[in-house]
C-alpha positions, 0 to 999 in steps of 0.5 A: 382763715388767713392765707398763712393758716390756710397753707398750713392747713393744706400742708398738714392735710397733705403731709399727714400721709403715712410713711407708706404713702410717701414711699409710693409717691417716691416710687411712682413712674407718673409725675404727681404734684399737689396744689392748693386752691391758689394753684401753688404747688404743695408737693411734687414727686421725683418723677414730676421733677424729672419730667419737667426738668425742675427740682422738687424744691424749685417746684414747691411753693410756686404756681405750677400753671405759670411754670408748666402750663402757661402756653397752649400747643399752638403758642397762644397764652393759656390763662389759669382761669381756663386751666382744667387743673384749676377747674378741679378745685373750683368745681370739685370734679375730676378733669382728664386731658390728653391734648395739652403740653407741659413746659420744661425748665429748659424751655422745651415742652412735651405732650402730656396726659393728666388727671386733675382730682380735687382734694376734699376734707369734710366736704371742703375743697382744699386743692387738687392732685395732678397725675401726669405722663409724658405721652410724646412717644405714645402720641407718635405711635398713635399717629403712626397707627392712624396713618397705617390704618388710613393707608390700609383703608385706602388700600382696601378701598382701592384694591382690585382684589376682593378682600373680606374678613371672617370671625371664627364663626365664619361671619363677615367682619369687613368687605372691600368694594371690589369683593362686593362688586365681583360677588354682585352684592352691596357691601352692607349686604355681606357684613355679618353674613356667613360667607360660605353659605353665600358664595362657596356652598357648591363645587363647580360640578354642582355638588355640595361643598360643606363648610367643614371641608372649606380651606377658607374656614381651615385657616382659622381652625388650623392657623395655616395659610391656605391657597386655592386656585381651582374652585368657584365663587357664586354670585348673587344672581346664581352665576359662578366664576373660577376663583383664586384665593388665599385664606390667612389666619388672624392671630392676637397673642397666639389666639385665632380670631378669624381669617382674611380672604383675598380673592380674584376672578380668574375667568380670563386667566383660565380662558388664557390657560386653555388657549395656551394649552391648545396652542401648546398642543398645536406647537407640540404637534407641529414640533413632532411634525417638524422633527419628522420632516427634519429627519426626512429632509436629513435623509434627503440631504444624505441622498442629495439629488445630482441635478435640479433640472431635467437636462436634455434637448431631444424630442423625447425629453421635450415631450416629457417636459411638455407633459410636466407643464400640462399636469403640474398646475392641476391636482391630478394624480400622476403615474410615471412609468419607466425603466430604472435609472431614467429619472422618474424621481426627477420628473416627480420633483419637476411636477411638484416644483411647478405646482401650487404645493411647491411651498410644502415638501415633496415627501418621497417613499421608496416602496421597494425598501420598506419591509412588509410588516412596516408598510402601514407604519411608514405610510400612516404612522403609529402610536407608542406601544402599538407594536414591539419597538414602537417606543414613541409616537411616529408621524407617517409619510402621508401626514408629513405630506399634508398640504403637499405631495407624496412620491410613491416610488416603485408603487408596484411593491406595495403589498396587496393587503395594504392597497385598500388603505392606500385607496381610502386615502386617495378617495377620502383623504382619511386614515388612522395611525397604527394602534390609534382609533383617531381618524386623521384627515390629509390633503395630499397629491400623489405622484407614483412611479414604477418600472413594472407593467401595472396593467399586467400586475392587475391581471395577475392579481398583484395590484388592485384595479381600482387603485391602478385607475386612481393612480393612472390619471395622467401617465408620463413615460420616462424615456430610456437613455438609448432613445435620447442619445442626442442628450448624452453630450449635455448630460455628460457635461452636466455630470462632469461639472457636478462631480468635479466640483464635489470631489474638487477635481479639475474639469477634464475636456469631453472629446468627440471621441468620448461622446461617440464612445458614450453614444455607441453604448447600450446604457441598460442602466440608463442615466444612473449608469451614465453618471456612474461611468463618468464618475469612475472615469473622473476618479481614475483619470489622469491629467485632463483625460477621460477614459471610459471603461465600458462593459464589453458585452459585444452583442449588446454593443453591436445592437446599439451601434446598429441603431446609430448608423445612418442608412446608406443610399443603396440597400446592397452590401459593400464589397471588399473594395468598397469597404476598404475605400470607406475605411481609408476615407474614415481613417484619413478623416480621423487623422485630419481632425487630429492633425496627424496625431495617432495615439494618446489623448484625442488621437485618431486611434482613440477617436476611432475606438481602436488601439494605436497599433491596430490603426498603424497596421491598417494605415500601412495596409491602406497606404496611408502616410500621416505626412500626407495629411 
């Protein structure tokens, strides 16, 4: 058969299709062209022309390989003898290819997927039909998918979290190395296994954990994400560990396919949480204690001490200071005995400040100011609701003083029924808060003070003898002011400076007359009364002058004077002449000291403690002329 006849035969074979076939070719989205056994294009549809950039007329009658398929993706020549398209009408087989390119008219190319199907008639090969698609976009998407897959595989392999997948039957579809390592299995041992029965079969307390209650399974049943952090997973060796996991459902086209579980061993975190909780409780305890201490210290600030050190140089006060130095470094309990206002608290503070507990506060309790029903709460604290008005937990004074010193002022006022509990703290260092069964332990040094004779109180049955002996380990006597008159000038100067600084007054001069007046008073209120008298004199004083308006209890005053007058050489009383002579010498001494000044501040009358008119009258009767001074 000649070439012309062969072409005509093929064309007639291809064009013998009915009208419906032509319409299909026209409408097809894939590129379609037919070639004869010489590789010449017999027909092409519009999609083929559109994708290649040629017109149908330009394609028809030309060798398609030379126009579309002459070069490989790497740029090397693609011979027709090697072309799978041509192979179809040579070997009579269908050839599918998805890794080559077609070239466009403009010189550009695109990735192509094609199928070359042989055309036969009566067993004779007439050519081939090629159906192709531009798969550039699809290949790009596949490459992206491949990259994502590889990245996900890398993430799964590298992830520190355990990750595994489950199908809807609860069997494992994949497991990453971290999951296998945490569970003590090999990856292959876990694949295809029912994971719940392997690692989630039992609660932390040992009770059975049915899979129908498992939140992991719930994810592929209800389609929700389930997060849990209070369960355990079991290892291959039978041990367990606290776990936090998230079970996320896998869906495709709205259908639940399974779940992905991401989990972590949170043993360290749980341990840290426990430590943190313990630390928080300790901080809360310290906070309550500091709040209580702050409240106490605020009270102390409001009743600020008038002086930090004990002032005085008399033999009596030196003896007290010597006792303080002896007992302060020890752990011995101290009982300070003395009248009101003698500075018992100051002695207690001096002992504490010189002890090894000085870095902790000295907690002061005024036992005389506590209502009977609140003694136990004040000493030992209470818990909320333990009695009417107990709206929150309260730390007692003994707990506040833990590691430090507690000063029980007016200890003789403690009710007899509470003294046994106080004795227990002294003996064992233990107590319970009111309304609480927890026994608390404290390390406290006790300094007690009283103005009572506790020995007599013991005899009367008002004070426990065993408690008295426990407190009276080292007694210290606070000396009354009348027994340390030599310290009055120092005390007066000290108080004047402190009070004037506090009320912003100019410091007045303390005269000898002032000192003598103060030393001739009985001071029933001791140092506290001295301080009050000086403060009153500063407030009402004018200019630089101090006037002390002391109480006029003549009997008490005379007794005080008698204690300060030096004894005479003779035990015989003065006669009138001798008395007048001594008065004259005394007045002249006063006038000499004041340089003849009789009245006013620092005058002779003030020094002698009499009125100026009285002094003038006595001077006249004794024949004293101030001009002779």
